[in-house]
VONUKE-125960 format. One line per 4 residues: number of its first residue (from 1); their letters; for each residue y, x, z of N, C-alpha, C. Coordinates in steps of 0.001 Angstrom, whole numbers, plus 500000, padded with zeros to 6 digits. Example, Ala and Ser with C-alpha at 12.3 -4.5 7.8 and 13.67 -1.06 7.14 Angstrom:
<atoms>
1 = as = 494310,513190,507800,495500,512300,507800,496700,513200,507800 | 497750,512850,507080,498940,513670,507140,500030,512900,507870 .
</atoms>
This chain:
<atoms>
1 = mnak = 925520,662142,078829,924067,662020,078819,923500,662712,078224 | 922321,663741,078637,921467,663589,077721,920718,663856,076291 | 920667,664072,074882,921046,663359,073685,919960,662866,073038 | 919027,663558,073638,917560,662750,073770,916720,662185,074070 .
5 = tksc = 918247,662078,075175,917275,660493,075728,917826,659274,074941 | 916310,658857,074525,916551,657779,073554,916008,656691,073870 | 914864,655963,075234,915336,655385,076449,915256,655733,077583 | 914471,654320,078428,914716,655019,079545,913045,655830,079714 .
9 = pecg = 913111,656859,081356,911497,657700,081138,910613,655918,081871 | 911040,655235,082619,911124,654904,084091,910728,653016,083113 | 911590,652389,082013,911560,651244,081996,911008,650913,079812 | 911418,652015,079386,911634,651500,078338,912585,651590,077519 .
13 = catf = 913968,651068,077790,915071,650823,077785,915620,651635,076996 | 916564,650367,075836,918226,651992,076317,919179,651385,076231 | 919314,651149,077644,920171,650627,077806,921146,651008,078921 | 921624,652198,079122,922646,653188,079960,923264,653038,079435 .
17 = cpts = 924291,652972,081419,925634,652784,082006,925880,653994,082258 | 927433,654877,081920,926858,656475,081902,928501,656104,082728 | 928811,657159,083813,929884,657235,084804,929769,658994,085072 | 931188,659046,085326,931672,661032,086052,932479,660977,087650 .
21 = anvv = 931145,661564,088343,931867,662057,089747,932000,663106,089674 | 933128,662945,091115,933057,664708,091270,931691,664632,092577 | 931160,666073,092926,930274,667006,092970,930165,666730,094442 | 930874,666697,095216,931303,666048,096635,931930,665368,096910 .
25 = gghg = 931545,664081,097917,931904,663377,099262,932563,663724,100233 | 933356,662982,101120,933600,662380,101794,932493,664118,103312 | 931306,663474,103270,931396,664405,104122,929434,664285,103836 | 929265,665035,102260,928396,664770,101033,928567,665838,101141 .
29 = pyfl = 927481,666854,100953,927091,667834,100524,927647,668600,098753 | 927756,669827,098736,928819,670397,097489,927612,670753,096865 | 927142,669851,095559,925964,669997,094657,925910,670656,094219 | 927071,670914,093149,927359,672851,091844,928078,673709,092215 .
33 = pglg = 927796,673882,093401,928598,675448,094444,928326,676544,093075 | 929275,677480,092798,930470,678042,092296,930462,677992,090583 | 930643,676375,090206,930567,676503,088808,932031,675343,088660 | 932202,675199,089917,933989,673812,089215,935167,675304,089269 .
37 = gflr = 936580,675099,088677,937757,676241,088766,938496,676454,090217 | 939337,676606,089401,940294,677083,090582,940698,675496,091076 | 940453,675376,092822,940977,674414,093091,940312,672729,092541 | 939239,673116,092259,938719,671508,090761,937156,672516,090983 .
41 = marf = 936148,670642,092172,935075,670737,091550,934633,670370,090363 | 933583,670766,090300,932225,670504,089232,931849,669226,089251 | 931864,668257,088115,931431,666802,088214,930306,666880,087010 | 929696,665773,087982,928169,665437,087243,929142,663994,086227 .
45 = qivv = 927677,664104,085355,928319,662578,084479,926301,661934,085285 | 925977,660696,085631,925949,659655,086104,924870,658702,085094 | 923937,658845,085250,923857,657715,084123,922560,657008,085051 | 922612,655310,084320,922096,654627,084953,921503,653373,084217 .
49 = cgdc = 919873,653060,084673,919380,652505,083058,919610,651008,083782 | 920667,650168,083289,920549,648641,082641,919794,647530,083323 | 918322,647856,082708,917467,647256,083679,917064,647519,084798 | 916093,649279,084543,915390,649238,085892,916386,650070,086589 .
53 = glmr = 917376,650517,086940,918485,650895,087962,917292,652367,088227 | 917156,653640,087056,916952,654308,087493,918534,655311,087056 | 918829,656332,088056,919410,656918,087317,919081,658138,087720 | 920203,659107,085973,920406,660810,086593,921331,661585,085957 .
57 = fyae = 921006,662271,086957,922270,663266,086565,922634,664468,086679 | 924167,664456,085375,924617,665644,084921,924995,666307,084608 | 925361,667538,084693,926189,668921,085423,927149,668358,084162 | 928659,668497,084338,929578,668548,082661,929141,669995,082105 .
61 = pdav = 928900,669693,080960,929492,670792,080042,928967,672274,080305 | 931158,672145,081227,932103,673925,081693,931261,673709,082316 | 930213,672816,083986,929816,673460,084878,928184,674767,084581 | 928095,674150,082811,926607,674090,082969,927082,675558,082029 .
65 = aklp = 927959,676236,081292,928638,677131,080680,928475,678283,082015 | 928758,677457,083396,929265,679460,083942,927853,679492,084992 | 926969,679183,084663,925304,678845,085712,925366,680178,085131 | 925245,681016,084054,924844,682278,084472,925895,682941,084981 .
69 = rarq = 927357,682601,085151,927921,684154,086110,927903,683526,087574 | 927989,682725,087772,927566,682411,088860,926886,682715,090134 | 927156,683997,090831,925653,684132,092083,924936,683441,092790 | 925489,682214,093328,924773,680368,093590,923829,680514,092868 .
73 = wkrl = 923612,680324,092070,922221,679886,090480,921377,681208,090415 | 920627,681620,090640,919512,681673,089990,918409,681556,089086 | 918109,682111,087675,917056,680814,087607,915828,681366,087793 | 914773,680884,087051,913230,680725,088548,912317,681142,086872 .
</atoms>
């Protein structure tokens, strides 16, 4: 989870429930192309507010580190 997040921007609570997941499911799109490894897909950290249910998705640090070299991603 983002270390700067102290409370939920939607409801203001501070109860967060994190988990990790692969970035692609059986029929879903591949959300982080070019940021995985050899035979390993990149992963998300998913954080859900325990009160209102707001969800945020964060790319794991090793995937973020590959952004400057990945041709699928361009800085705006």
